[in-house]
KEPALO-975298 format. One record per residue (C-alpha): residue number from 0; z negated, x negated, y; residue in three letters. Coordinates in steps of 0.05 Angstrom, whole numbers, plus 5000, padded with zeros to 4 digits. Example, Ala and Ser with C-alpha at 12.3 -4.5 7.8 and 13.67 -1.06 7.14 Angstrom:
// KEPALO-975298
@nr->0; Z->4844; X->4754; Y->4910; rest->ALA
@nr->1; Z->4857; X->4727; Y->4979; rest->SER
This chain:
// KEPALO-975298
@nr->0; Z->6421; X->4394; Y->1984; rest->MET
@nr->1; Z->6353; X->4425; Y->1999; rest->ARG
@nr->2; Z->6381; X->4495; Y->1985; rest->LEU
@nr->3; Z->6405; X->4474; Y->1916; rest->ASP
@nr->4; Z->6335; X->4446; Y->1899; rest->GLU
@nr->5; Z->6302; X->4510; Y->1921; rest->LEU
@nr->6; Z->6350; X->4552; Y->1879; rest->ALA
@nr->7; Z->6339; X->4509; Y->1818; rest->ASN
@nr->8; Z->6264; X->4512; Y->1827; rest->ARG
@nr->9; Z->6266; X->4588; Y->1833; rest->HIS
@nr->10; Z->6309; X->4593; Y->1770; rest->TYR
@nr->11; Z->6261; X->4548; Y->1733; rest->TYR
@nr->12; Z->6201; X->4590; Y->1753; rest->MET
@nr->13; Z->6236; X->4653; Y->1730; rest->LYS
@nr->14; Z->6251; X->4622; Y->1663; rest->GLU
@nr->15; Z->6178; X->4601; Y->1655; rest->MET
@nr->16; Z->6153; X->4671; Y->1670; rest->GLU
@nr->17; Z->6203; X->4702; Y->1622; rest->SER
@nr->18; Z->6182; X->4654; Y->1567; rest->SER
@nr->19; Z->6108; X->4669; Y->1579; rest->ASP
@nr->20; Z->6119; X->4745; Y->1575; rest->SER
@nr->21; Z->6159; X->4736; Y->1511; rest->HIS
@nr->22; Z->6104; X->4692; Y->1484; rest->SER
@nr->23; Z->6050; X->4745; Y->1500; rest->GLN
@nr->24; Z->6091; X->4800; Y->1468; rest->GLU
@nr->25; Z->6102; X->4758; Y->1407; rest->ARG
@nr->26; Z->6028; X->4741; Y->1403; rest->THR
@nr->27; Z->6008; X->4815; Y->1408; rest->LEU
@nr->28; Z->6060; X->4836; Y->1356; rest->LEU
@nr->29; Z->6037; X->4780; Y->1310; rest->GLU
@nr->30; Z->5965; X->4804; Y->1318; rest->GLY
@nr->31; Z->5983; X->4876; Y->1300; rest->VAL
@nr->32; Z->6024; X->4852; Y->1241; rest->LEU
@nr->33; Z->5966; X->4808; Y->1219; rest->HIS
@nr->34; Z->5916; X->4866; Y->1218; rest->TYR
@nr->35; Z->5967; X->4911; Y->1184; rest->LEU
@nr->36; Z->5976; X->4857; Y->1132; rest->ALA
@nr->37; Z->5901; X->4856; Y->1120; rest->ILE
@nr->38; Z->5899; X->4931; Y->1112; rest->LEU
@nr->39; Z->5958; X->4929; Y->1064; rest->VAL
@nr->40; Z->5925; X->4873; Y->1025; rest->ARG
@nr->41; Z->5861; X->4914; Y->1017; rest->TYR
@nr->42; Z->5896; X->4981; Y->1011; rest->ARG
@nr->43; Z->5867; X->4995; Y->0943; rest->TRP
@nr->44; Z->5797; X->4983; Y->0967; rest->LEU
@nr->45; Z->5808; X->5030; Y->1026; rest->ILE
@nr->46; Z->5842; X->5083; Y->0983; rest->ILE
@nr->47; Z->5789; X->5077; Y->0930; rest->GLY
@nr->48; Z->5731; X->5086; Y->0978; rest->MET
@nr->49; Z->5766; X->5144; Y->1012; rest->THR
@nr->50; Z->5780; X->5179; Y->0946; rest->VAL
@nr->51; Z->5709; X->5165; Y->0922; rest->ALA
@nr->52; Z->5681; X->5194; Y->0986; rest->GLY
@nr->53; Z->5725; X->5256; Y->0981; rest->ALA
@nr->54; Z->5708; X->5266; Y->0907; rest->VAL
@nr->55; Z->5635; X->5255; Y->0921; rest->GLY
@nr->56; Z->5635; X->5306; Y->0978; rest->ALA
@nr->57; Z->5671; X->5358; Y->0935; rest->VAL
@nr->58; Z->5624; X->5346; Y->0876; rest->VAL
@nr->59; Z->5563; X->5350; Y->0922; rest->PHE
@nr->60; Z->5589; X->5415; Y->0952; rest->SER
@nr->61; Z->5601; X->5445; Y->0883; rest->LEU
@nr->62; Z->5531; X->5425; Y->0861; rest->ILE
@nr->63; Z->5499; X->5456; Y->0922; rest->THR
@nr->64; Z->5537; X->5520; Y->0907; rest->LEU
@nr->65; Z->5518; X->5521; Y->0833; rest->ARG
@nr->66; Z->5444; X->5508; Y->0843; rest->LEU
@nr->67; Z->5396; X->5565; Y->0861; rest->PRO
@nr->68; Z->5382; X->5569; Y->0936; rest->PRO
@nr->69; Z->5311; X->5545; Y->0926; rest->GLU
@nr->70; Z->5334; X->5481; Y->0890; rest->GLN
@nr->71; Z->5399; X->5468; Y->0927; rest->SER
@nr->72; Z->5397; X->5411; Y->0978; rest->PRO
@nr->73; Z->5447; X->5448; Y->1021; rest->LEU
@nr->74; Z->5440; X->5523; Y->1007; rest->PRO
@nr->75; Z->5479; X->5578; Y->1042; rest->ASN
@nr->76; Z->5445; X->5608; Y->1102; rest->ARG
@nr->77; Z->5450; X->5681; Y->1123; rest->TYR
@nr->78; Z->5434; X->5712; Y->1190; rest->ARG
@nr->79; Z->5410; X->5783; Y->1202; rest->ALA
@nr->80; Z->5410; X->5812; Y->1272; rest->GLN
@nr->81; Z->5384; X->5874; Y->1308; rest->ALA
@nr->82; Z->5404; X->5896; Y->1378; rest->THR
@nr->83; Z->5355; X->5929; Y->1426; rest->LEU
@nr->84; Z->5365; X->5965; Y->1492; rest->LEU
@nr->85; Z->5305; X->5956; Y->1536; rest->LEU
@nr->86; Z->5274; X->6018; Y->1567; rest->GLY
@nr->87; Z->5292; X->6031; Y->1640; rest->GLU
@nr->88; Z->5242; X->6033; Y->1696; rest->ASP
@nr->89; Z->5209; X->6102; Y->1699; rest->PRO
@nr->90; Z->5219; X->6103; Y->1775; rest->THR
@nr->91; Z->5294; X->6105; Y->1762; rest->GLU
@nr->92; Z->5293; X->6158; Y->1709; rest->GLY
@nr->93; Z->5277; X->6232; Y->1704; rest->GLY
@nr->94; Z->5202; X->6224; Y->1711; rest->VAL
@nr->95; Z->5212; X->6180; Y->1772; rest->GLY
@nr->96; Z->5255; X->6234; Y->1804; rest->ALA
@nr->97; Z->5199; X->6285; Y->1793; rest->ILE
@nr->98; Z->5149; X->6238; Y->1825; rest->LEU
@nr->99; Z->5195; X->6222; Y->1884; rest->GLU
@nr->100; Z->5203; X->6297; Y->1898; rest->SER
@nr->101; Z->5127; X->6302; Y->1902; rest->MET
@nr->102; Z->5119; X->6238; Y->1942; rest->GLY
@nr->103; Z->5082; X->6201; Y->1887; rest->MET
@nr->104; Z->5092; X->6142; Y->1842; rest->SER
@nr->105; Z->5082; X->6134; Y->1767; rest->VAL
@nr->106; Z->5012; X->6108; Y->1751; rest->PRO
@nr->107; Z->5017; X->6042; Y->1714; rest->GLY
@nr->108; Z->5093; X->6036; Y->1725; rest->ALA
@nr->109; Z->5086; X->5961; Y->1732; rest->GLY
@nr->110; Z->5073; X->5955; Y->1657; rest->GLY
@nr->111; Z->5144; X->5975; Y->1638; rest->THR
@nr->112; Z->5179; X->5929; Y->1589; rest->ALA
@nr->113; Z->5228; X->5878; Y->1618; rest->SER
@nr->114; Z->5271; X->5824; Y->1589; rest->GLY
@nr->115; Z->5225; X->5769; Y->1612; rest->ARG
@nr->116; Z->5164; X->5804; Y->1583; rest->LEU
@nr->117; Z->5201; X->5814; Y->1517; rest->MET
@nr->118; Z->5218; X->5740; Y->1512; rest->LEU
@nr->119; Z->5146; X->5721; Y->1526; rest->GLN
@nr->120; Z->5120; X->5770; Y->1474; rest->VAL
@nr->121; Z->5170; X->5745; Y->1422; rest->LEU
@nr->122; Z->5145; X->5673; Y->1432; rest->ASN
@nr->123; Z->5071; X->5690; Y->1437; rest->SER
@nr->124; Z->5023; X->5663; Y->1385; rest->ARG
@nr->125; Z->4994; X->5730; Y->1366; rest->SER
@nr->126; Z->5063; X->5761; Y->1357; rest->PHE
@nr->127; Z->5087; X->5703; Y->1312; rest->LEU
@nr->128; Z->5023; X->5706; Y->1271; rest->ASP
@nr->129; Z->5032; X->5781; Y->1259; rest->ASN
@nr->130; Z->5105; X->5771; Y->1240; rest->VAL
@nr->131; Z->5085; X->5716; Y->1190; rest->ILE
@nr->132; Z->5034; X->5762; Y->1159; rest->GLU
@nr->133; Z->5079; X->5824; Y->1160; rest->ARG
@nr->134; Z->5139; X->5787; Y->1129; rest->ALA
@nr->135; Z->5097; X->5749; Y->1077; rest->GLY
@nr->136; Z->5124; X->5682; Y->1101; rest->MET
@nr->137; Z->5066; X->5641; Y->1075; rest->ILE
@nr->138; Z->5082; X->5661; Y->1003; rest->GLU
@nr->139; Z->5158; X->5659; Y->1013; rest->TYR
@nr->140; Z->5159; X->5588; Y->1042; rest->TYR
@nr->141; Z->5098; X->5563; Y->1005; rest->GLY
@nr->142; Z->5062; X->5546; Y->1070; rest->MET
@nr->143; Z->4991; X->5553; Y->1043; rest->HIS
@nr->144; Z->4972; X->5483; Y->1067; rest->GLY
@nr->145; Z->5010; X->5486; Y->1133; rest->ALA
@nr->146; Z->4975; X->5495; Y->1199; rest->THR
@nr->147; Z->4986; X->5555; Y->1244; rest->ARG
@nr->148; Z->5027; X->5513; Y->1292; rest->THR
@nr->149; Z->5073; X->5490; Y->1235; rest->GLN
@nr->150; Z->5081; X->5562; Y->1211; rest->GLN
@nr->151; Z->5099; X->5587; Y->1281; rest->ARG
@nr->152; Z->5147; X->5529; Y->1290; rest->GLY
@nr->153; Z->5184; X->5549; Y->1226; rest->LEU
@nr->154; Z->5192; X->5620; Y->1251; rest->VAL
@nr->155; Z->5217; X->5597; Y->1319; rest->GLN
@nr->156; Z->5265; X->5547; Y->1287; rest->ALA
@nr->157; Z->5298; X->5601; Y->1243; rest->ASN
@nr->158; Z->5297; X->5658; Y->1294; rest->SER
@nr->159; Z->5342; X->5669; Y->1353; rest->GLY
@nr->160; Z->5333; X->5713; Y->1415; rest->VAL
@nr->161; Z->5384; X->5726; Y->1470; rest->SER
@nr->162; Z->5378; X->5773; Y->1530; rest->TYR
@nr->163; Z->5432; X->5799; Y->1576; rest->ASN
@nr->164; Z->5404; X->5812; Y->1645; rest->ASP
@nr->165; Z->5464; X->5854; Y->1666; rest->ARG
@nr->166; Z->5463; X->5903; Y->1608; rest->THR
@nr->167; Z->5390; X->5899; Y->1588; rest->GLY
@nr->168; Z->5409; X->5885; Y->1515; rest->VAL
@nr->169; Z->5364; X->5841; Y->1473; rest->LEU
@nr->170; Z->5389; X->5811; Y->1407; rest->ALA
@nr->171; Z->5339; X->5787; Y->1354; rest->ILE
@nr->172; Z->5364; X->5747; Y->1294; rest->SER
@nr->173; Z->5335; X->5707; Y->1236; rest->TYR
@nr->174; Z->5366; X->5658; Y->1187; rest->GLU
@nr->175; Z->5345; X->5649; Y->1115; rest->ALA
@nr->176; Z->5374; X->5626; Y->1049; rest->ILE
@nr->177; Z->5367; X->5697; Y->1021; rest->HIS
@nr->178; Z->5404; X->5752; Y->1059; rest->PRO
@nr->179; Z->5353; X->5805; Y->1038; rest->GLN
@nr->180; Z->5296; X->5764; Y->1066; rest->TYR
@nr->181; Z->5331; X->5752; Y->1132; rest->ALA
@nr->182; Z->5341; X->5827; Y->1138; rest->TYR
@nr->183; Z->5267; X->5839; Y->1122; rest->GLN
@nr->184; Z->5243; X->5789; Y->1175; rest->VAL
@nr->185; Z->5286; X->5819; Y->1230; rest->VAL
@nr->186; Z->5260; X->5889; Y->1213; rest->ASN
@nr->187; Z->5189; X->5861; Y->1213; rest->ALA
@nr->188; Z->5200; X->5830; Y->1282; rest->MET
@nr->189; Z->5227; X->5896; Y->1310; rest->VAL
@nr->190; Z->5170; X->5936; Y->1279; rest->ALA
@nr->191; Z->5118; X->5887; Y->1306; rest->GLU
@nr->192; Z->5150; X->5889; Y->1375; rest->LEU
@nr->193; Z->5148; X->5964; Y->1375; rest->ASP
@nr->194; Z->5075; X->5964; Y->1351; rest->SER
@nr->195; Z->5056; X->5913; Y->1404; rest->TRP
@nr->196; Z->5084; X->5954; Y->1462; rest->PHE
@nr->197; Z->5057; X->6019; Y->1434; rest->ARG
@nr->198; Z->4986; X->5992; Y->1428; rest->GLU
@nr->199; Z->4987; X->5962; Y->1498; rest->ARG
@nr->200; Z->5023; X->6022; Y->1526; rest->GLY
@nr->201; Z->4973; X->6071; Y->1495; rest->VAL
@nr->202; Z->4915; X->6030; Y->1523; rest->LEU
@nr->203; Z->4946; X->6026; Y->1592; rest->THR
@nr->204; Z->4966; X->6099; Y->1595; rest->ARG
@nr->205; Z->4899; X->6118; Y->1565; rest->GLY
@nr->206; Z->4862; X->6081; Y->1620; rest->ARG
@nr->207; Z->4908; X->6114; Y->1671; rest->THR
@nr->208; Z->4895; X->6183; Y->1644; rest->LEU
@nr->209; Z->4820; X->6171; Y->1641; rest->VAL
@nr->210; Z->4820; X->6146; Y->1713; rest->ALA
@nr->211; Z->4858; X->6207; Y->1735; rest->LEU
@nr->212; Z->4811; X->6253; Y->1698; rest->GLN
@nr->213; Z->4750; X->6219; Y->1729; rest->GLU
@nr->214; Z->4780; X->6223; Y->1799; rest->THR
@nr->215; Z->4799; X->6296; Y->1789; rest->LEU
@nr->216; Z->4728; X->6312; Y->1765; rest->ALA
@nr->217; Z->4699; X->6278; Y->1827; rest->GLU
@nr->218; Z->4745; X->6317; Y->1873; rest->VAL
@nr->219; Z->4728; X->6382; Y->1838; rest->GLU
@nr->220; Z->4653; X->6366; Y->1846; rest->ARG
@nr->221; Z->4663; X->6355; Y->1921; rest->GLU
@nr->222; Z->4702; X->6420; Y->1925; rest->MET
@nr->223; Z->4645; X->6456; Y->1891; rest->SER
@nr->224; Z->4594; X->6427; Y->1940; rest->GLU
@nr->225; Z->4637; X->6447; Y->2001; rest->ILE
@nr->226; Z->4646; X->6517; Y->1972; rest->GLU
@nr->227; Z->4571; X->6523; Y->1963; rest->ASP
@nr->228; Z->4559; X->6504; Y->2035; rest->GLU
@nr->229; Z->4610; X->6555; Y->2059; rest->ILE
@nr->230; Z->4579; X->6608; Y->2014; rest->ARG
@nr->231; Z->4509; X->6594; Y->2040; rest->LEU
@nr->232; Z->4535; X->6599; Y->2111; rest->PHE
@nr->233; Z->4567; X->6666; Y->2097; rest->GLN
@nr->234; Z->4504; X->6692; Y->2061; rest->GLN
@nr->235; Z->4459; X->6669; Y->2117; rest->ARG
@nr->236; Z->4497; X->6702; Y->2173; rest->TYR
@nr->237; Z->4527; X->6760; Y->2133; rest->GLY
@nr->238; Z->4598; X->6745; Y->2156; rest->VAL
@nr->239; Z->4658; X->6708; Y->2127; rest->LEU
@nr->240; Z->4674; X->6669; Y->2190; rest->SER
@nr->241; Z->4644; X->6650; Y->2257; rest->VAL
@nr->242; Z->4697; X->6694; Y->2290; rest->GLU
@nr->243; Z->4668; X->6754; Y->2253; rest->GLU
@nr->244; Z->4598; X->6732; Y->2273; rest->LEU
@nr->245; Z->4617; X->6727; Y->2346; rest->ALA
@nr->246; Z->4652; X->6794; Y->2343; rest->THR
@nr->247; Z->4591; X->6826; Y->2309; rest->SER
@nr->248; Z->4544; X->6795; Y->2360; rest->GLN
@nr->249; Z->4587; X->6817; Y->2418; rest->SER
@nr->250; Z->4591; X->6888; Y->2390; rest->THR
@nr->251; Z->4516; X->6892; Y->2382; rest->MET
@nr->252; Z->4504; X->6865; Y->2453; rest->LEU
@nr->253; Z->4554; X->6915; Y->2483; rest->ARG
@nr->254; Z->4520; X->6971; Y->2445; rest->GLY
@nr->255; Z->4451; X->6950; Y->2468; rest->LEU
@nr->256; Z->4476; X->6942; Y->2540; rest->GLU
@nr->257; Z->4504; X->7012; Y->2538; rest->THR
@nr->258; Z->4440; X->7038; Y->2508; rest->GLU
@nr->259; Z->4399; X->7001; Y->2560; rest->LEU
@nr->260; Z->4440; X->7031; Y->2618; rest->VAL
@nr->261; Z->4431; X->7100; Y->2589; rest->GLN
@nr->262; Z->4356; X->7090; Y->2582; rest->LEU
@nr->263; Z->4350; X->7065; Y->2654; rest->GLU
@nr->264; Z->4385; X->7129; Y->2677; rest->ARG
@nr->265; Z->4341; X->7172; Y->2634; rest->ALA
@nr->266; Z->4278; X->7137; Y->2661; rest->ILE
@nr->267; Z->4302; X->7146; Y->2733; rest->ARG
@nr->268; Z->4318; X->7219; Y->2721; rest->THR
@nr->269; Z->4251; X->7233; Y->2685; rest->GLN
@nr->270; Z->4212; X->7199; Y->2741; rest->ARG
@nr->271; Z->4246; X->7239; Y->2795; rest->GLU
@nr->272; Z->4234; X->7303; Y->2757; rest->ARG
@nr->273; Z->4161; X->7295; Y->2737; rest->THR
@nr->274; Z->4135; X->7244; Y->2787; rest->ARG
@nr->275; Z->4081; X->7229; Y->2736; rest->ILE
@nr->276; Z->4073; X->7156; Y->2714; rest->GLU
@nr->277; Z->4036; X->7174; Y->2649; rest->ASN
@nr->278; Z->4086; X->7225; Y->2627; rest->ASP
@nr->279; Z->4095; X->7218; Y->2551; rest->PRO
@nr->280; Z->4171; X->7225; Y->2556; rest->GLU
@nr->281; Z->4174; X->7172; Y->2609; rest->LEU
@nr->282; Z->4130; X->7125; Y->2568; rest->ILE
@nr->283; Z->4176; X->7135; Y->2507; rest->ARG
@nr->284; Z->4238; X->7120; Y->2548; rest->LEU
@nr->285; Z->4207; X->7058; Y->2577; rest->ARG
@nr->286; Z->4186; X->7035; Y->2508; rest->THR
@nr->287; Z->4256; X->7044; Y->2481; rest->GLU
@nr->288; Z->4284; X->7007; Y->2542; rest->ARG
@nr->289; Z->4237; X->6948; Y->2530; rest->ASP
@nr->290; Z->4255; X->6947; Y->2456; rest->ILE
@nr->291; Z->4330; X->6946; Y->2472; rest->ALA
@nr->292; Z->4320; X->6891; Y->2524; rest->ALA
@nr->293; Z->4278; X->6850; Y->2475; rest->GLN
@nr->294; Z->4331; X->6859; Y->2421; rest->LEU
@nr->295; Z->4385; X->6835; Y->2469; rest->MET
@nr->296; Z->4345; X->6773; Y->2485; rest->ARG
@nr->297; Z->4333; X->6760; Y->2410; rest->GLU
@nr->298; Z->4407; X->6768; Y->2395; rest->ILE
@nr->299; Z->4426; X->6720; Y->2451; rest->GLU
@nr->300; Z->4371; X->6670; Y->2431; rest->ALA
@nr->301; Z->4381; X->6679; Y->2356; rest->GLY
@nr->302; Z->4334; X->6705; Y->2304; rest->TYR
@nr->303; Z->4322; X->6702; Y->2229; rest->ALA
@nr->304; Z->4315; X->6767; Y->2192; rest->GLY
@nr->305; Z->4296; X->6784; Y->2121; rest->ALA
@nr->306; Z->4366; X->6789; Y->2095; rest->ASP
@nr->307; Z->4408; X->6754; Y->2147; rest->ARG
@nr->308; Z->4402; X->6709; Y->2208; rest->SER
@nr->309; Z->4433; X->6712; Y->2277; rest->MET
@nr->310; Z->4447; X->6645; Y->2310; rest->PRO
@nr->311; Z->4439; X->6636; Y->2385; rest->PRO
@nr->312; Z->4500; X->6655; Y->2424; rest->ARG
@nr->313; Z->4505; X->6585; Y->2454; rest->ALA
@nr->314; Z->4509; X->6554; Y->2385; rest->GLU
@nr->315; Z->4570; X->6594; Y->2363; rest->LEU
@nr->316; Z->4621; X->6541; Y->2384; rest->PRO
@nr->317; Z->4583; X->6488; Y->2345; rest->GLN
@nr->318; Z->4578; X->6533; Y->2284; rest->LEU
@nr->319; Z->4652; X->6548; Y->2290; rest->ALA
@nr->320; Z->4667; X->6473; Y->2291; rest->GLN
@nr->321; Z->4621; X->6461; Y->2231; rest->GLN
@nr->322; Z->4651; X->6517; Y->2190; rest->LEU
@nr->323; Z->4721; X->6495; Y->2209; rest->GLY
@nr->324; Z->4706; X->6425; Y->2186; rest->ARG
@nr->325; Z->4680; X->6451; Y->2120; rest->LEU
@nr->326; Z->4742; X->6494; Y->2110; rest->GLN
@nr->327; Z->4788; X->6435; Y->2129; rest->THR
@nr->328; Z->4752; X->6389; Y->2080; rest->ASN
@nr->329; Z->4758; X->6443; Y->2026; rest->LEU
@nr->330; Z->4833; X->6449; Y->2039; rest->GLU
@nr->331; Z->4842; X->6373; Y->2036; rest->ILE
@nr->332; Z->4804; X->6369; Y->1971; rest->GLN
@nr->333; Z->4846; X->6426; Y->1942; rest->ARG
@nr->334; Z->4910; X->6389; Y->1960; rest->ARG
@nr->335; Z->4882; X->6324; Y->1930; rest->ILE
@nr->336; Z->4863; X->6362; Y->1867; rest->ALA
@nr->337; Z->4933; X->6392; Y->1862; rest->THR
@nr->338; Z->4965; X->6323; Y->1871; rest->SER
@nr->339; Z->4919; X->6291; Y->1819; rest->LEU
@nr->340; Z->4934; X->6347; Y->1770; rest->GLN
@nr->341; Z->5008; X->6335; Y->1780; rest->GLN
@nr->342; Z->4999; X->6261; Y->1770; rest->GLN
@nr->343; Z->4959; X->6273; Y->1707; rest->TYR
@nr->344; Z->5013; X->6318; Y->1678; rest->GLU
@nr->345; Z->5068; X->6268; Y->1696; rest->VAL
@nr->346; Z->5028; X->6210; Y->1666; rest->ALA
@nr->347; Z->5016; X->6251; Y->1603; rest->ARG
@nr->348; Z->5091; X->6268; Y->1600; rest->LEU
@nr->349; Z->5108; X->6195; Y->1611; rest->SER
@nr->350; Z->5061; X->6174; Y->1555; rest->ALA
@nr->351; Z->5095; X->6222; Y->1507; rest->GLU
@nr->352; Z->5168; X->6206; Y->1524; rest->THR
@nr->353; Z->5170; X->6134; Y->1548; rest->SER
@nr->354; Z->5190; X->6077; Y->1501; rest->ALA
@nr->355; Z->5194; X->6002; Y->1512; rest->ALA
@nr->356; Z->5262; X->5997; Y->1479; rest->PHE
@nr->357; Z->5314; X->6033; Y->1438; rest->THR
@nr->358; Z->5344; X->6003; Y->1375; rest->VAL
@nr->359; Z->5420; X->6003; Y->1386; rest->LEU
@nr->360; Z->5436; X->5969; Y->1320; rest->GLU
@nr->361; Z->5388; X->5962; Y->1263; rest->HIS
@nr->362; Z->5389; X->5899; Y->1221; rest->ALA
@nr->363; Z->5434; X->5899; Y->1159; rest->GLU
@nr->364; Z->5434; X->5855; Y->1098; rest->VAL
@nr->365; Z->5484; X->5800; Y->1117; rest->PRO
@nr->366; Z->5543; X->5791; Y->1071; rest->GLU
@nr->367; Z->5576; X->5729; Y->1101; rest->ALA
@nr->368; Z->5541; X->5662; Y->1108; rest->LYS
@nr->369; Z->5533; X->5627; Y->1175; rest->VAL
@nr->370; Z->5530; X->5558; Y->1145; rest->GLY
@nr->371; Z->5536; X->5505; Y->1120; rest->PRO
@nr->372; Z->5612; X->5492; Y->1127; rest->PHE
@nr->373; Z->5624; X->5450; Y->1066; rest->ARG
@nr->374; Z->5699; X->5440; Y->1080; rest->GLY
@nr->375; Z->5683; X->5408; Y->1147; rest->GLN
@nr->376; Z->5628; X->5368; Y->1115; rest->LEU
@nr->377; Z->5675; X->5342; Y->1060; rest->SER
@nr->378; Z->5727; X->5324; Y->1113; rest->MET
@nr->379; Z->5675; X->5286; Y->1153; rest->MET
@nr->380; Z->5651; X->5248; Y->1091; rest->ILE
@nr->381; Z->5723; X->5231; Y->1073; rest->THR
@nr->382; Z->5738; X->5204; Y->1143; rest->MET
@nr->383; Z->5673; X->5165; Y->1142; rest->ALA
@nr->384; Z->5691; X->5134; Y->1074; rest->ALA
@nr->385; Z->5760; X->5117; Y->1101; rest->PHE
@nr->386; Z->5729; X->5082; Y->1162; rest->GLY
@nr->387; Z->5678; X->5047; Y->1118; rest->ALA
@nr->388; Z->5735; X->5021; Y->1073; rest->GLY
@nr->389; Z->5772; X->4992; Y->1133; rest->ILE
@nr->390; Z->5708; X->4959; Y->1159; rest->ALA
@nr->391; Z->5692; X->4930; Y->1090; rest->LEU
@nr->392; Z->5764; X->4904; Y->1084; rest->ALA
@nr->393; Z->5759; X->4867; Y->1151; rest->PHE
@nr->394; Z->5690; X->4841; Y->1133; rest->LEU
@nr->395; Z->5713; X->4815; Y->1066; rest->HIS
@nr->396; Z->5775; X->4782; Y->1097; rest->TYR
@nr->397; Z->5733; X->4750; Y->1152; rest->GLY
@nr->398; Z->5684; X->4722; Y->1101; rest->TRP
@nr->399; Z->5740; X->4693; Y->1059; rest->LYS
@nr->400; Z->5773; X->4662; Y->1121; rest->SER
@nr->401; Z->5706; X->4632; Y->1141; rest->LEU
@nr->402; Z->5695; X->4601; Y->1073; rest->ARG
@nr->403; Z->5767; X->4574; Y->1073; rest->ALA
@nr->404; Z->5756; X->4536; Y->1139; rest->ASN
@nr->405; Z->5718; X->4470; Y->1125; rest->PRO
@nr->406; Z->5705; X->4457; Y->1198; rest->ARG
@nr->407; Z->5670; X->4524; Y->1209; rest->LEU
@nr->408; Z->5631; X->4517; Y->1144; rest->MET
@nr->409; Z->5609; X->4448; Y->1167; rest->GLY
@nr->410; Z->5585; X->4477; Y->1233; rest->ILE
@nr->411; Z->5546; X->4531; Y->1195; rest->ILE
@nr->412; Z->5516; X->4479; Y->1148; rest->ALA
@nr->413; Z->5495; X->4436; Y->1207; rest->GLN
@nr->414; Z->5463; X->4496; Y->1242; rest->SER
@nr->415; Z->5425; X->4513; Y->1178; rest->LYS
@nr->416; Z->5399; X->4443; Y->1169; rest->SER
@nr->417; Z->5379; X->4439; Y->1242; rest->LYS
@nr->418; Z->5340; X->4504; Y->1237; rest->SER
@nr->419; Z->5304; X->4479; Y->1175; rest->LYS
@nr->420; Z->5285; X->4414; Y->1209; rest->SER
@nr->421; Z->5259; X->4452; Y->1268; rest->ASP
@nr->422; Z->5217; X->4495; Y->1222; rest->GLU
@nr->423; Z->5189; X->4435; Y->1185; rest->SER
@nr->424; Z->5171; X->4399; Y->1249; rest->SER
């Protein structure tokens, strides 16, 4: 008996669940049919608004096409573009190879154009002001009363810049309602960019060349002073080097020593032969011996003559060191002068051949517009009119349903009267 009750209860619950699901499906279907009925009821309103929106969009597009660009609310826009290849680093090019072979670097190589520098220049105030003046934008756009900031903002809004780090290619574009003017502005931007880098490059390279010239002149002046000191040394001692001076001094001393030995022999021989102390020949030989000995002492101690000087023999190493230092300094200055001369020639060559960028593609007068897309605009307006028609249909149906329900209207009337009483109190 209990099993039968449980089975009946389970069957009853299943029937209830089935009836609830059928009721929900019926309610959902009824709701969909209800809204479809509303749309069908107001179909002419929806169709009328959609057609009106489509016709209005087409008429508006035709009007914008017929009117001159200056008067059209939606004129065609044209974009002109130029493509630039930024100049490579001189240390990677032919000039850099020359410098590497000489163990030098390019003076002022850090000022080479780069993509980041280009972008900064293109957005700088001075560059934009020069482009505005060069392209005559104040007269073209009638910006006589506009501030500088507004003028620059207009240029930035209509221009476009893109840079490829991998290829080093920079693209500059400008949009305008006249294709010829867009072409002129892009050319003005490229010309101003070239002028900007040339002016700064000439100043930088000019300062580099002047600095090299001044340094080279200083080195040449030091070389001249060292050469004068060496020349005075050679004129003073009558030799070209200390080695020659030592050789000359040694030769003179050996000659005097030989002469002194010969005089001593002659004196001894003359004394043994005459045995007279006041013999004139003996006196002469003794005088010559004393002169030779005195001369040897002077040579060893050093002396200063009318046309040349002879340093002391003990000072020869010091003089050799002094002259060697002068000659070493002279050789160093000569090498520095040669290196500076090479740097000067390379810098001059770099100034003549280097360029911040190369124009890969010059700007052309655009033939095709880049906007606006009136077909898409018409489609969007048509879809908006269609949606507005549906919304208006539901609003109108809801308002009519609200007015047809006395209970809801009574509630609204009560709420209005209550709000008025609250305001009066």
